[in-house]
N, C-alpha and C positions, 0 to 999 in steps of 0.2 A: 059595389065598392070593395076594394081590397087594401088592407093595411099591411105594409111591408115592414119587416124587422129582421133581426139576425137569427132569432131562434123561434119566435112565436109568430102567428099570423092570425088575422080575423077577416072573415068574408061576410059581406052582407048580401044575402040572396033572398029574394021574395019578401023583403021587409023583416027577415030574421037574421040575427048575427050568429055566426058559427065561429068556433076557435078550436085550437088544439091540433092533433095530427092531421085531421082531414083538411082543415084550412091551410095548414102548411103545405100539404101536397097540392092543393088547388093553387097556391101561390106559385109553386114551381111550374105547374102545367101552364099557368097564364103567362109566366115569364118566358117559358120556352116558346110558346105560341107567338110571342111578340118579337122574337129574334128575326133579323132581316132575311136570312136565306134558309132553304131547307137543309143545306149542308151544315150550317152553324146549328140549327135546331137538332139535327141528328147527332152531331158531335157533343153538344151540351147535354142532351137527353141521355145519350149512351153513358157519359161520365157520371150523371147523377144516378142512373140505373145500376151501374156496375160498382161505383164507389160509394154510393149512399148519399143521402142529403143531410146527415147528422151534423150539427155544428162542429167545426173543427176548432181545436184550441189555438189561441193566438201564439205566434212564435216570435221570438226576438229576432230583429233584423241583423244583429251583430255589429252595429255601429260602435265605434270606440271613441271616447272623448280624449 
């Protein structure tokens, strides 16, 4: 089982729950493995490898009322 979130993750493996940085990296690995094509997997994996997987701050969209 895998719990997805924006910053934290939890992985249930072998009846034991794991959290923290290792679970977060497992989340990214599982997400990448589920992508439809090898091209997409390589593109996303390279992006995460070179740009990092740390949470990015939210940016305003710039809509004006």
